[in-house]
KEKE-3310 file (N, C-alpha, C; in steps of 0.2 Angstrom, whole numbers, plus 5000, padded with zeros to 4 digits):
npx = (5450:5434:5423:5418:5404:5396:5386:5386:5389:5377:5368:5374:5373:5359:5356:5363:5355:5345:5349:5359:5373:5384:5384:5388:5401:5407:5407:5415:5427:5429:5432:5441:5456:5456:5452:5463:5473:5470:5471:5484:5491:5489:5498:5498:5500:5499:5491:5483:5477:5469:5461:5454:5448:5439:5430:5425:5418:5409:5402:5396:5387:5378:5373:5369:5354:5349:5357:5358:5363:5367:5375:5386:5394:5408:5414:5408:5414:5428:5427:5423:5433:5444:5440:5440:5454:5459)
npy = (5467:5474:5477:5494:5494:5485:5472:5464:5473:5481:5471:5469:5482:5483:5473:5479:5490:5484:5481:5471:5465:5457:5460:5473:5472:5465:5474:5484:5477:5474:5486:5493:5493:5500:5513:5516:5516:5526:5537:5536:5537:5550:5556:5556:5550:5534:5536:5547:5541:5531:5540:5546:5534:5531:5542:5541:5529:5532:5542:5534:5526:5536:5540:5528:5525:5533:5531:5532:5524:5510:5500:5507:5509:5508:5519:5529:5528:5530:5543:5550:5547:5553:5567:5569:5566:5578)
npz = (5380:5379:5365:5360:5358:5367:5370:5381:5391:5391:5397:5409:5414:5415:5425:5435:5438:5444:5456:5457:5464:5460:5447:5447:5452:5442:5432:5437:5438:5425:5419:5427:5425:5413:5416:5424:5415:5406:5414:5419:5406:5404:5411:5425:5442:5451:5463:5459:5449:5456:5463:5453:5447:5458:5457:5444:5445:5455:5449:5439:5446:5450:5437:5431:5431:5421:5410:5393:5383:5386:5380:5376:5386:5389:5381:5388:5400:5397:5392:5404:5412:5406:5407:5420:5423:5418)
capx = (5446:5427:5422:5414:5397:5396:5379:5387:5388:5370:5365:5377:5370:5352:5357:5365:5349:5340:5353:5363:5380:5388:5385:5392:5408:5409:5408:5421:5433:5430:5434:5446:5462:5455:5452:5470:5477:5468:5474:5492:5493:5488:5504:5497:5503:5494:5487:5478:5473:5465:5456:5449:5444:5433:5426:5422:5413:5404:5397:5392:5382:5373:5371:5366:5347:5347:5362:5354:5365:5372:5380:5392:5397:5415:5415:5406:5419:5434:5426:5423:5440:5448:5438:5443:5461:5461)
capy = (5473:5473:5483:5500:5493:5478:5470:5462:5479:5483:5467:5471:5489:5481:5470:5484:5494:5480:5480:5465:5467:5454:5463:5479:5469:5463:5480:5487:5473:5474:5493:5496:5494:5505:5519:5518:5517:5533:5542:5536:5540:5558:5558:5556:5544:5529:5539:5551:5536:5528:5545:5546:5528:5531:5547:5538:5524:5535:5545:5529:5524:5541:5540:5522:5525:5537:5530:5531:5519:5506:5496:5511:5511:5509:5526:5534:5528:5533:5551:5552:5546:5559:5573:5569:5567:5585)
capz = (5381:5376:5360:5362:5358:5370:5372:5388:5395:5392:5401:5416:5417:5417:5431:5441:5439:5448:5462:5457:5466:5456:5440:5448:5453:5435:5428:5440:5436:5417:5417:5432:5421:5407:5419:5427:5409:5404:5419:5418:5400:5404:5415:5432:5446:5453:5468:5455:5445:5461:5465:5447:5447:5463:5455:5438:5447:5459:5444:5436:5450:5449:5430:5429:5430:5415:5405:5387:5378:5391:5376:5375:5393:5388:5379:5393:5405:5394:5392:5411:5415:5403:5410:5427:5423:5417)
cpx = (5439:5427:5418:5407:5396:5389:5380:5386:5381:5367:5368:5374:5362:5352:5359:5359:5344:5344:5357:5371:5385:5389:5389:5399:5411:5411:5414:5427:5434:5434:5440:5453:5462:5455:5459:5474:5476:5471:5481:5494:5492:5494:5503:5500:5497:5489:5481:5474:5467:5459:5451:5445:5438:5428:5422:5416:5407:5399:5393:5386:5376:5370:5367:5359:5345:5353:5358:5356:5370:5376:5386:5395:5405:5417:5413:5411:5426:5433:5426:5430:5445:5447:5441:5450:5464:5461)
cpy = (5472:5479:5488:5498:5486:5477:5467:5468:5481:5478:5468:5477:5487:5478:5474:5488:5490:5478:5474:5467:5463:5457:5469:5477:5468:5469:5484:5483:5473:5481:5496:5498:5499:5512:5521:5519:5524:5538:5542:5538:5548:5561:5559:5549:5539:5532:5543:5546:5533:5533:5545:5540:5528:5536:5544:5533:5527:5539:5540:5527:5529:5541:5534:5522:5528:5536:5528:5525:5515:5502:5500:5513:5512:5516:5531:5534:5531:5541:5553:5552:5552:5565:5574:5569:5574:5589)
cpz = (5377:5371:5363:5363:5361:5373:5380:5393:5396:5397:5408:5419:5419:5424:5437:5443:5443:5454:5463:5458:5462:5449:5441:5449:5446:5431:5431:5438:5429:5416:5422:5428:5416:5410:5421:5420:5406:5408:5419:5412:5399:5408:5422:5435:5448:5458:5464:5452:5450:5462:5459:5446:5452:5460:5449:5440:5451:5454:5440:5440:5450:5442:5428:5427:5423:5410:5398:5383:5382:5387:5375:5381:5392:5386:5384:5399:5403:5394:5399:5414:5412:5406:5417:5428:5421:5423)
residu = (MET:GLU:PRO:ASN:ASN:SER:PRO:GLU:ASP:ALA:VAL:LEU:VAL:ALA:ARG:CYS:ARG:GLN:GLY:ASP:ALA:ALA:ALA:TRP:ALA:ALA:LEU:VAL:LYS:ARG:TYR:GLN:ARG:LEU:VAL:TYR:ALA:VAL:VAL:MET:SER:ALA:GLY:HIS:ASP:GLU:HIS:THR:ALA:ALA:ASP:VAL:PHE:GLN:THR:VAL:PHE:ALA:ARG:LEU:VAL:GLN:HIS:LEU:PRO:ARG:LEU:ALA:GLN:PRO:GLU:ARG:LEU:GLN:ALA:TRP:ILE:VAL:THR:THR:ALA:LYS:ARG:GLU:ALA:LEU)
# end
């Protein structure tokens, strides 16, 4: 797992903002398991985890242009997943 302040995340976010599909795929791959783990640890099943996963990444697409601290993407993803799991 990458640390909370990952410069690699900032680079991937910058590339995603430019429309780089490979960068988007890398972000999704990097954080998919984390989102599932957050949701499952809240007591939900895999179907709910899949729904939350879709919601988290749909929101990320919306927030990408105005994400103030892209190096803190992991924290944003965890917070969003926890909120959705509730």
